[in-house]
C-alpha positions as CSV (number, residue, x, y, z in Angstrom):
1,X,74.7,133.3,86.1
2,X,75.7,132.9,89.7
3,X,77.1,129.6,90.9
4,X,77.5,128.3,94.5
5,X,79.5,125.2,95.3
6,X,77.3,122.8,97.3
7,X,79.5,120.0,98.3
8,X,77.5,117.1,99.4
9,X,75.9,118.3,102.7
10,X,72.5,119.2,103.9
11,X,72.0,123.0,103.8
12,X,69.3,125.6,103.9
13,X,67.9,127.0,100.6
14,X,69.8,129.9,99.0
15,X,67.9,133.3,99.1
16,X,68.1,136.6,97.3
17,X,70.3,137.2,94.2
18,X,71.7,133.7,94.4
19,X,68.4,132.0,94.3
20,X,69.1,130.5,90.8
21,X,71.7,128.2,92.4
22,X,70.9,125.9,95.2
23,X,72.3,123.4,97.6
24,X,70.8,119.9,97.7
25,X,68.6,119.5,100.7
26,X,70.3,116.2,101.6
27,X,73.5,114.4,100.5
28,X,73.2,113.3,96.9
29,X,74.4,109.7,97.0
30,X,72.2,108.1,94.4
31,X,70.7,108.8,91.0
32,X,67.2,108.7,92.5
33,X,68.1,111.4,95.1
34,X,69.7,113.6,92.4
35,X,66.7,113.2,90.0
36,X,64.2,114.2,92.8
37,X,66.3,117.2,93.7
38,X,66.8,118.5,90.1
39,X,63.1,117.9,89.2
40,X,62.0,119.9,92.3
41,X,64.6,122.6,91.8
42,X,63.7,123.2,88.1
43,X,59.9,123.1,88.9
44,X,60.2,125.7,91.6
45,X,62.7,128.1,90.1
46,X,62.7,127.9,86.3
47,X,61.5,131.2,84.9
48,X,61.5,131.7,81.1
49,X,59.5,133.9,78.8
50,X,59.0,130.7,76.8
51,X,57.2,129.1,79.7
52,X,58.1,125.9,81.6
53,X,60.4,123.3,80.0
54,X,58.9,120.8,77.7
55,X,58.4,117.3,78.8
56,X,61.0,116.2,76.3
57,X,63.6,118.7,77.7
58,X,62.9,117.5,81.3
59,X,63.3,113.8,80.2
60,X,66.7,114.7,78.7
61,X,67.7,116.5,81.8
62,X,66.7,113.7,84.2
63,X,68.5,111.2,81.9
64,X,71.7,113.2,82.1
65,X,71.4,113.5,85.9
66,X,70.9,109.8,86.2
67,X,73.9,109.0,84.0
68,X,76.3,111.4,85.7
69,X,75.5,110.3,89.2
70,X,75.3,106.6,88.3
71,X,78.8,106.9,86.7
72,X,80.2,108.6,89.8
73,X,78.8,105.8,92.0
74,X,79.8,102.9,89.7
75,X,83.1,104.1,88.4
76,X,84.2,107.1,90.5
77,X,84.2,105.9,94.1
78,X,80.9,107.7,94.9
79,X,79.6,111.2,94.6
80,X,81.9,113.8,96.3
81,X,79.7,116.8,95.3
82,X,76.7,117.7,93.3
83,X,75.8,121.2,92.1
84,X,72.9,122.5,90.1
85,X,72.6,126.0,88.6
86,X,70.0,127.5,86.3
87,X,71.2,129.6,83.4
88,X,69.2,131.4,80.7
89,X,69.9,128.4,78.4
90,X,69.1,125.6,80.8
91,X,70.6,123.7,83.7
92,X,74.3,123.4,84.6
93,X,75.1,120.3,86.5
94,X,78.5,119.5,88.2
95,X,79.2,116.1,89.6
96,X,82.4,115.4,91.6
97,X,83.7,112.0,92.3
98,X,86.8,110.4,93.9
99,X,88.4,108.9,90.9
100,X,91.0,110.7,88.7
101,X,90.2,108.4,85.8
102,X,88.7,110.4,83.0
103,X,85.8,109.1,80.8
104,X,87.1,107.7,77.6
105,X,85.3,108.1,74.3
106,X,86.3,104.6,73.2
107,X,83.6,104.7,70.6
108,X,84.4,108.2,69.4
109,X,82.3,111.4,70.0
110,X,78.6,111.0,69.7
111,X,78.9,107.3,68.6
112,X,77.0,104.6,70.4
113,X,78.7,101.3,71.1
114,X,77.8,98.1,69.2
115,X,74.9,96.3,70.7
116,X,77.0,93.2,71.7
117,X,79.3,95.2,74.0
118,X,76.7,95.5,76.8
119,X,77.6,98.9,78.2
120,X,79.2,102.2,77.4
121,X,76.0,104.1,76.3
122,X,76.1,106.7,79.1
123,X,79.0,108.9,78.0
124,X,77.9,109.2,74.3
125,X,74.3,109.9,75.5
126,X,75.6,112.7,77.8
127,X,77.5,114.2,74.9
128,X,74.5,114.1,72.7
129,X,72.1,115.7,75.1
130,X,74.3,118.5,76.5
131,X,75.4,121.6,74.8
132,X,78.5,121.8,76.9
133,X,80.6,119.1,78.6
134,X,83.8,119.6,80.6
135,X,85.9,117.2,82.6
136,X,88.4,118.6,85.0
137,X,90.8,116.8,87.4
138,X,90.7,118.2,90.9
139,X,94.0,119.1,92.7
140,X,92.7,117.4,95.8
141,X,91.9,114.2,93.9
142,X,89.0,113.0,91.8
143,X,87.4,114.9,89.0
144,X,84.4,117.2,88.2
145,X,82.2,116.6,85.2
146,X,80.2,119.8,84.3
147,X,77.5,119.9,81.7
148,X,74.9,122.3,80.4
149,X,71.6,120.7,79.5
150,X,69.4,123.0,77.4
151,X,65.8,123.6,78.5
152,X,65.0,126.2,75.8
């Protein structure tokens, strides 16, 4: 797997050996923009002997993209960077934001909140749908949340 940081800037597509990682065509500042980019990226570049991802796998991927970007916008001071990389197992996403506050598993791992609490479903959902989840504080401030969403 080859990974290229993308920041949050408009850039040309990546060519050659690094074609499995790409820079977003425009700044990713909303969940809708992130969903469009990831859907197009996977549609154009996913190559697997098993064929294209199932509709269910794509729904899971798009849901994770939406949750990560929405959390960065609502709780992290905005999206500071967005990376997407294909691996043999699926899609690796990294979303950077401006807040050093780490997500808290107030309900425990893989446990959904009680219905009367009104929010808090996103983080447990991310943990359920991803095979890897990592949260890292950035020296320059903010944090990066990286996940691997299986497509196989």
